C-alpha positions in Angstrom: -28.4 -14.9 -20.5 -28.8 -11.8 -18.4 -28.9 -13.8 -15.2 -25.7 -15.7 -16.3 -23.9 -12.4 -16.9 -25.0 -11.1 -13.5 -23.7 -14.2 -11.8 -20.3 -14.0 -13.6 -20.0 -10.3 -12.5 -20.9 -11.1 -8.9 -18.5 -14.0 -8.9 -15.6 -11.9 -10.3 -16.2 -9.1 -7.7 -16.5 -11.6 -4.9 -13.5 -13.5 -6.2 -11.4 -10.3 -5.9 -11.9 -10.3 -2.2 -10.1 -13.6 -1.8 -7.7 -13.6 -4.8 -5.9 -10.4 -3.6 -5.0 -11.8 -0.1 -4.2 -15.2 -1.7 -1.9 -13.5 -4.2 -0.3 -11.6 -1.4 0.3 -14.8 0.5 1.9 -16.5 -2.5 4.3 -13.6 -3.1 5.1 -13.4 0.6 4.4 -9.7 0.7 4.0 -9.6 4.5 7.5 -11.2 5.1 6.3 -12.7 8.3 8.8 -15.4 9.1 9.7 -14.6 12.7 8.7 -12.5 15.7 10.3 -9.3 14.4 8.6 -9.8 11.0 5.2 -10.3 12.7 5.7 -7.2 14.8 6.7 -5.2 11.7 3.6 -6.5 9.8 1.3 -5.6 12.8 2.8 -2.1 12.8 2.1 -1.7 9.1 -1.5 -2.8 9.6 -1.9 -0.3 12.5 -0.5 2.6 10.4 -2.6 1.6 7.3 -5.9 1.3 9.2 -5.1 4.0 11.8 -5.4 1.7 14.8 -4.1 3.1 18.0 -2.1 1.1 20.6 -5.0 1.6 23.0 -7.4 -0.1 20.7 -5.1 -3.0 20.3 -4.7 -3.3 24.1 -8.5 -3.1 24.6 -9.1 -5.8 22.1 -6.3 -8.0 23.4 -7.4 -7.7 27.1 -11.1 -8.4 26.4 -11.1 -11.1 23.6 -13.6 -13.4 25.4 -16.3 -10.7 25.7 -15.9 -9.6 22.1 -15.9 -13.1 20.7 -19.0 -14.0 22.7 -20.9 -10.9 21.6 -19.9 -11.5 17.9 -20.9 -15.2 18.1 -24.3 -14.4 19.7 -24.9 -11.7 17.1 -23.8 -13.9 14.2 -26.1 -16.7 15.3 -29.1 -14.4 15.3 -28.2 -13.0 11.9 -27.6 -16.3 10.1 -31.2 -17.1 9.4 -32.1 -13.6 8.4 -29.1 -13.2 6.1 -29.7 -16.7 4.5 -33.3 -15.9 3.7 -32.4 -12.4 2.3 -29.9 -14.0 0.0 -32.2 -16.7 -1.1 -35.0 -14.3 -1.7 -32.7 -12.0 -3.8 -31.4 -15.0 -5.8 -34.9 -16.3 -6.7 -36.1 -12.8 -7.6 -33.1 -12.2 -9.9 -33.5 -15.7 -11.4 -37.2 -15.0 -12.1 -36.5 -11.7 -13.7 -33.6 -13.2 -15.8 -35.7 -16.1 -16.9 -38.7 -13.9 -17.9 -36.4 -11.6 -19.9 -34.8 -14.5 -21.7 -38.0 -16.2 -22.5 -40.1 -13.3 -23.7 -37.6 -10.7 -25.0 -38.4 -11.3 -28.6 -42.1 -10.8 -28.2 -41.8 -7.7 -25.9 -42.5 -4.2 -27.2 -40.1 -1.3 -26.7 -41.8 0.0 -23.6 -41.8 -3.5 -21.9 -38.1 -4.0 -22.7 -37.2 -0.7 -21.1 -39.3 -1.4 -18.1 -37.9 -4.9 -17.4 -34.3 -3.5 -17.6 -34.1 0.2 -16.8 -37.3 0.2 -14.8 -36.2 -2.7 -12.6 -32.9 -0.9 -12.2 -34.6 2.1 -10.7 -36.8 -0.2 -8.6 -33.7 -1.8 -7.2 -32.4 1.8 -6.5 -35.5 2.5 -4.4 -35.1 -0.7 -2.5 -31.4 0.1 -1.9 -32.3 3.6 -0.6 -34.9 2.1 1.7 -32.5 -0.5 3.1 -29.9 2.3 3.6 -32.4 4.5 5.3 -33.6 1.8 7.6 -30.0 0.6 8.2 -31.3 -2.9 9.1 -29.8 -5.0 6.2 -26.2 -4.0 5.9 -25.1 -7.3 4.3 -27.7 -6.9 1.5 -26.4 -3.4 0.5 -23.5 -4.8 -1.5 -25.5 -7.3 -3.7 -28.3 -4.7 -4.1 -25.8 -2.1 -5.3 -24.1 -4.5 -7.8 -27.5 -5.6 -9.1 -28.8 -2.0 -9.4 -25.7 -0.9 -11.3 -25.9 -3.8 -13.6 -29.6 -3.4 -14.4 -29.3 0.4 -14.8 -26.3 0.2 -17.2 -28.0 -2.5 -19.3 -31.3 -0.6 -19.0 -29.9 2.6 -20.4 -28.3 0.7 -23.3 -31.7 -0.8 -24.1 -33.4 2.6 -23.7 -31.0 4.2 -26.2 -31.3 1.3 -28.6 -35.1 1.4 -28.5 -35.7 5.2 -28.5 -32.7 6.4 -30.5 -31.7 3.5 -32.8 -29.9 5.8 -35.2 -27.2 6.7 -32.7 -24.2 4.6 -33.7 -21.4 6.5 -31.9 -20.4 4.3 -28.9 -18.3 7.1 -27.4 -21.3 9.3 -27.0 -23.4 6.5 -25.5 -20.6 5.6 -23.1 -20.2 9.2 -22.1 -23.9 9.6 -21.3 -24.1 6.3 -19.3 -20.9 6.9 -17.4 -21.9 10.4 -16.5 -25.4 9.3 -15.5 -24.2 6.5 -13.3 -21.5 8.7 -11.8 -24.1 11.2 -10.7 -26.3 8.5 -9.2 -23.5 6.9 -7.2 -22.1 10.3 -6.2 -25.4 11.3 -4.7 -25.6 8.0 -2.9 -22.1 8.3 -1.5 -22.7 11.9 -0.4 -25.8 10.8 1.5 -24.8 7.4 3.0 -20.9 7.3 2.8 -20.5 3.7 1.7 -17.2 2.5 0.4 -18.7 0.6 -2.6 -20.5 3.8 -3.8 -17.1 5.6 -3.8 -15.4 2.8 -5.7 -18.1 2.4 -8.3 -18.5 6.2 -8.6 -14.8 6.6 -9.3 -15.0 3.9 -11.9 -17.7 5.7 -13.9 -16.2 9.1 -13.3 -12.9 8.0 -14.9 -14.8 6.1 -17.6 -16.5 9.4 -18.4 -13.1 11.3 -18.5 -11.4 8.6 -20.5 -14.0 8.7 -23.3 -14.3 12.5 -23.1 -10.5 13.0 -23.6 -10.6 10.4 -26.4 -13.3 12.4 -28.1 -11.2 15.6 -27.8 -8.4 13.7 -29.7 -5.9 13.2 -26.9 -3.6 10.1 -27.4 -4.0 7.0 -25.2 -0.6 7.6 -23.6 -1.3 11.1 -22.6 -4.8 10.2 -21.3 -3.3 7.4 -19.2 -0.7 9.9 -17.7 -3.3 12.5 -16.9 -5.9 10.2 -15.5 -3.4 8.0 -13.7 -1.7 10.9 -12.0 -5.1 12.3 -11.0 -6.2 9.0 -9.6 -3.0 8.7 -7.7 -3.6 12.1 -6.1 -7.2 10.9 -5.3 -5.6 7.9 -3.5 -3.4 10.2 -1.4 -6.5 12.2 -0.4 -8.4 9.0 0.4 -5.5 8.0 2.7 -6.6 10.7 5.1 -10.1 9.3 5.4 -11.1 6.3 7.6 -11.6 4.2 4.5 -8.2 2.7 3.5 -9.4 0.1 1.1 -10.5 2.5 -1.8 -7.3 4.5 -1.1 -5.2 1.4 -1.7 -7.1 0.5 -4.8 -6.9 4.0 -6.2 -3.1 4.1 -5.6 -2.7 0.8 -7.2 -4.7 1.6 -10.4 -3.4 5.2 -10.6 0.2 4.1 -10.3 0.0 1.5 -13.0 -2.1 3.7 -15.3 0.3 6.5 -15.0 3.4 4.3 -15.6 1.6 2.6 -18.5 1.2 6.0 -20.2 4.8 7.0 -19.4 6.0 3.7 -20.8 4.4 4.4 -24.2 5.7 8.0 -24.3 9.3 6.9 -23.4 9.1 3.9 -25.8 8.1 6.1 -28.7 10.8 8.7 -27.9 13.6 6.2 -27.3 13.1 2.4 -27.3 11.1 -0.2 -25.4 14.1 -1.4 -23.5 14.8 2.1 -22.1 11.1 2.5 -21.3 11.1 -0.8 -19.4 14.3 0.1 -17.5 13.0 3.6 -16.5 9.5 2.5 -15.6 10.9 -0.4 -13.6 13.2 1.9 -11.6 10.2 4.2 -11.1 8.0 1.4 -9.7 10.8 0.2 -7.4 11.3 3.8 -6.0 7.5 4.1 -5.5 7.4 0.9 -3.6 10.4 2.0 -1.5 8.6 5.2 -0.7 5.6 3.2 0.6 8.0 0.9 2.4 9.6 3.8 4.4 6.1 5.1 5.2 5.1 1.6 6.6 1.9 1.7 4.6 0.2 -0.8 2.2 2.4 -3.9 2.4 0.6 -5.5 -0.5 1.3 -2.5 -2.8 5.0 -2.6 -1.6 5.4 -6.2 -2.6 3.7 -5.8 -5.9 5.7 -2.7 -6.8 9.0 -4.4 -5.9 8.0 -7.5 -7.9 6.8 -5.9 -11.2 9.3 -3.0 -11.0 12.3 -5.2 -10.6 11.1 -7.5 -13.3 10.8 -4.6 -15.8 14.2 -3.2 -14.6 15.9 -6.6 -15.3 14.2 -7.1 -18.7 15.1 -3.6 -19.9 18.7 -3.7 -18.6 19.4 -7.1 -20.1 18.1 -6.0 -23.5 20.4 -3.0 -23.3 23.7 -4.8 -22.3 23.2 -8.0 -24.3 25.9 -8.7 -26.8 27.9 -5.7 -25.7 31.3 -5.4 -23.9 29.5 -4.5 -20.6 27.3 -7.6 -20.4 28.7 -8.4 -16.9 27.2 -5.1 -15.7 23.9 -7.0 -15.5 25.4 -9.4 -12.9 26.9 -6.6 -10.9 23.5 -4.8 -10.8 21.6 -7.9 -9.7 24.2 -8.5 -7.0 23.7 -5.0 -5.7 20.0 -5.4 -5.7 20.3 -8.7 -4.0 22.0 -6.8 -1.1 19.0 -4.4 -1.1 16.6 -7.3 -1.0 18.3 -8.5 2.2 18.3 -5.1 3.8 14.7 -4.4 2.8 13.6 -8.0 3.6 11.6 -8.1 0.3 10.8 -11.6 -0.8 9.0 -10.3 -3.9 12.1 -8.6 -5.2 14.3 -11.4 -4.1 12.3 -13.8 -6.3 12.9 -11.7 -9.5 16.5 -11.1 -8.5 17.4 -14.8 -8.0 15.6 -15.7 -11.3 17.5 -12.9 -13.1 20.9 -14.0 -11.8 20.3 -17.6 -12.6 19.0 -16.8 -16.1 22.0 -14.5 -16.8 24.5 -17.1 -15.6 22.8 -19.7 -17.8 22.9 -17.4 -20.8 26.5 -16.3 -20.2 27.6 -19.9 -19.8 25.9 -21.0 -23.0 27.4 -18.0 -24.9 31.0 -18.1 -23.7 31.8 -21.4 -22.0 30.2 -24.1 -24.2 31.7 -27.6 -23.5 34.0 -26.1 -20.9 34.2 -28.3 -17.8 36.1 -25.7 -15.8 33.3 -23.1 -15.8 30.6 -25.1 -14.0 33.2 -26.4 -11.5 34.2 -22.8 -10.9 30.6 -21.8 -10.3 30.1 -24.6 -7.8 33.3 -23.7 -5.9 32.3 -20.0 -5.9 28.9 -20.9 -4.5 30.4 -23.0 -1.7 32.7 -20.1 -0.8 29.7 -17.7 -0.6 27.8 -20.1 1.6 30.7 -20.5 3.9 31.2 -16.7 4.2 27.4 -16.3 4.9 27.5 -18.9 7.7 30.6 -17.3 9.2 28.9 -13.8 9.1 25.8 -15.2 10.9 27.9 -16.7 13.7 29.9 -13.5 14.1 26.6 -11.5 14.3 25.3 -13.8 17.0 28.6 -13.6 18.9 28.4 -9.8 18.8 
């Protein structure tokens, strides 16, 4: 069972490395449809990863040398990497099988050793690998396995040594703090991105539970921790490690806005909260857009923000004399979509306009043949105006 859980965790973490780019591709966040779009996307990547034009020129002018060196190095590393992975898999399989078969017959000391003890053995192996700097590809799996075994080991240790402790908050506080210290020391010594990400996870887990013990509400905890994580992301932007910065900005923004949503919903109504938070997300995405940073966050912010904006606005104007205000707002945002070239917000805007037209037709023009004909004629007129505008622009 322990081995199965470990495999699931590793699969989920590894899956995130390809699900995120795949999702970005589906949403069309890069907006690469022509040469100008490709150049704009390249510029965003250069700004995000702090790549200078000189580095691009060097890479472009010497592709054959770089590719040859990479190919030669990769061929030499294939066998070593394969055997390292196979060895790690069989070791973990043996440990998991042994624990599953003999767990019931083990004493307390043995249970602690095969969980917490192995976790610290993996920590020593990881430190040795980091010190030698010879197995960089094994560092990630070793770190995940070490964290998994140590967290499970500390749970087993507390259950075996202090079985009377039933307060899960105190247990979570202790384990989160202990793991945060371990990973913080590792990051301070070896400066690995994974240590920073996992360390922040346990630090914020510690603060979440600590503030909960102090009696703070979930909404206020989310606001405080989300805002602090967003600030951490802005600090990480200035380091040569943009991936944790992007992740911190993503989680911090949604954590903060989730707390604000609860506060606004309790003070007013959910529709107002949806409208205000939607506008906030769109503005945040626009700020990143003008800075030419993090195109994936820009698209996701436009997508979710506009969806919340439309949901809240429709609920506010439905069955009121200003229902058509919704169509006017979507038309204005449609213009913004064209200017910003955001396919993510264009998707929600088109769906919102079509849904509203369908709703409005069903409510006010049931069994009226003239209304759908009017819609079709209006659509043809707009298409004609659009084609004329394109031709005029080309002529100019």
